[in-house]
N, C-alpha and C positions, 0 to 999 in steps of 0.2 A: 491463625495467621494467614493461611492460604485463602480462606474465604474472605478475609479482610482485603487481601490484594485484589481479588476478583471484584469486590464491590466498590472499592475506592479507586484503585489505580487505573483501571480501564476507562471508566467515565471521565476521570480527571484529565487524562492525556487527550481524550477526544474533545472535551470541552475547550481545553487550552488551544489545541490546533484550530478548532473552529473559530474562536475569537480572534486569534492571530490572523487567520485567513481573511476574516471580514474586515480587519483593519487595513491590511496591505493589498488586498485584491485577489481575484480568482486564481491567477497563475501562481502567485505566491502561496495561496492556499493549497493548490495541488502539489506544489513543491514540498511544502511542510508535511502534508499527509503522506508523502512517499516514505517518510521515516516509518520504521516498524512500530508505530504507536499502539496498535492493537495486537498484532501477531507477536511482538516482542514480549509484552507481559504474559501472553498466552504460553509462550515457550518457557518463560520463567516459572509460571505456575506448574506446567507439566514437569519441569525439572525437579521441583520441590515435591510433587505428588508421585511421580513415576520414575525418577532417577535421571542422572545426567546422560546416560547412553540412549535412553528412549528420547530425551529432548534433543540430542544431537541428530538423530534421524529425522525428528520433526523439523529441525532447522534446515536440513538438507531438502526436505520437501518444500519448505518455504522458498528456497532458491528456484525450484522448478515453477513455483507460483509466480515468480517475477517474470519469467518467460511468457507465461500465460497472460499476465497483466499487459505486457507489451502487445500481445496479440489482441487483447481486448480493445486497446486504443485503436489499433489498425482496423479492427472489425467495426468499431463505431464510425470511423472515417468512411469505410466502404459503404455503410448503410445510411449515412447521415443525409444524403440528398433525397432519400425516399421517406423521410419523416423520422421522428424520434422513436416511434415504436419499432420500426424496422432497424434503426441504428442499434437499439438496445438488444434486439434479438440477434442481430449480426455479431455484435460485440460479445455477447454471452456464448454464442456458438463458437466463435474464434477462441475464447478462453478455454472452453471445454476441449476442443480439438487439440490445442497446444498443450494443455495439461495432460491429456492422455498420451500424447506423443513423447513428452519429456519426463513424465513421472518415473519411468524405470531407470533413467540415466544416473550414473554415479556422481558424487560430488566433484570429482576432477573435471568432468565434462560440463557440469551445470554452471560453474563459475564463469568460464569464458563464453558459454552460450548465453547466459543471462546478460552479460555486458554487451555482447554483439547484438542481441535482440533489442536492447534499449537504443543503441546507436542507429540501427536500421529504422526503428520506429520514429525516432527523432528526425531522421533524414527524410522520411516519407510524409510525416504530418506537416501541415502548413505552418508558417511562422505565426507568432502571436499577432492577433488582430489589433488594430488601433483601439485604444481604450476610450470609452465614452464617459462623459461626466455623470456623476450620480452613482447610486448603488441600488442593488435590488434588495428590497426589504423581505425579511422572512418572518413568518408568524412566530409568536412568542413560544409556542409549543415545540418549535423546531429543534432548539438546542437540547432541552431535556429529553425529547424523543430520541434524538441521535445518541445521546449518552446511554439511554436505556437499551437501544438496539445493540450498541457495541457490547454492553454488559451481557445481554442475552446471548450473543454470538459466542463470547468467551465461555460463558457457563455451559452452553450446549456442547461446544467442541471439547472442553476439558472433560465433561462427563462422558462423551462418546469416544474419547481418545483410545482407551484400552480395547474398544470393540473394532474401530475402523483402522487402527494401526497408526504408527508414528508418521510415516511419510504422507499418508493421505490427510492426516490432521494438519500437518504443516502446509499442505497444498490448499486445503479448504479455508484455512485461516487467512489466506491472502486474496481470496476472491474479492474483487472490487465492488463490494455490496453498495458502498456509498456512491461510487461512480454510477452503478446501475440505477440508483434512485435519483440522485441529485443532478446528474448530467441530463436527464430528461427535462428538468426544469431550467437548466442552463441554456437550452436551445442553441443559438449560434455561438455562444461563448464556450460551449462544452469542449470544443477542440483546443482552445487556448488553455483551459484548465487541465485537460488530459496531457498536453505538452508539458505543463508545469509538473504534473505527476511523474512523467517519464524522467525528468531531470532529478526529482527527489528520489526516484527508485535506485539511483546509483549508490546512495547511502544505505538503502535497504540491502543491496547486494554486498556492500562492504561489511555490514553488520553480520549477515549470515555466513559470509565467506570466512570470517574470523571465528564466529561463534561455533559453527558446526564441528570443526576439528578440535577446538580448545575444550569443548565440553567433555570430550572423551579422554582428555589428558590433564585437565586442570580442575580446580574447584569451580563451583557454580559462580561464586562471586568474582573470581579472577576472569573467567571466561566472559561474563557479561560486561565487566568493566572494560576489557580490551575491545569487545565488540562495539560497545557504545562509543568509545574513543575513535575507533575506525569510522563509524557512521558519522560522527560529528565533523571529523576532519574532511571526509568526502563531501558532506553537505556544504561545508564552507567553500570547498573548491567549486562545486556546481553553482554556488550563488553568483560567481563571477559571470556565468553564462546567462543567469536570470536577471540580474539587476539592470544591465543596460537596456533590457526590454521591459522593465517594470512599468514605465510610463506608457507603454504601448500594449499592455496586456489586457486581458478580458475584464469586464466589469466585476466589481466586488461581488463575490458569491461564496457560499459555504463550500468546504472541501468536498472532493468527489470520490475519495477512496479511503479504505482502511487496510494498512499493510501489516 
């Protein structure tokens, strides 16, 4: 059962988010991928394999990863004027520094810090750029390749979880790998996609803010049901900030992160 979840669920959510993003545009793509589409199934698999208490610590680690993702976006902005290679290096360095800084913090400090980091990053990033007509075509291998990469990440992290620990597993699960790869090809549109990602990450915070404490006191099913509900309600609320700008967002592009 656990192996089936790894093989089926992870590629399915990634493919679904990718297709939806291509249909509605780059900013919406980033907003959708802010949901815990990869890290959420990973924590579920960890809960089934290693128990609820181990998974609760992993969920707390994912909250610290949200702070690091906000730093990633700001790092990309800081390096973007010097080329995509510099932007990628700057963003990855910012993620690493923020991750190291917040990794030891407890749950009670991570929740407000994660929310504050998203608000600050949204304040600093430029607004959505005017949308141009047309879309960017991606090669046919792009979609299956992305699904395979997502599956490989989940398989590797779940296998390594007992060795590297719960908190570090949760943190590594939210490294914006797809941002690191796809934002390079997004060029000028990358900032708009990252801004959409930041809006979507509010639902990510809601998911783990509910999941982490509930896993220690409720069944796995109840904990995940409540966390999913919190994420969907938050996602609907942030949509009001995204939709008025949808016509002015970046060109249609594939999603840029896996949370």
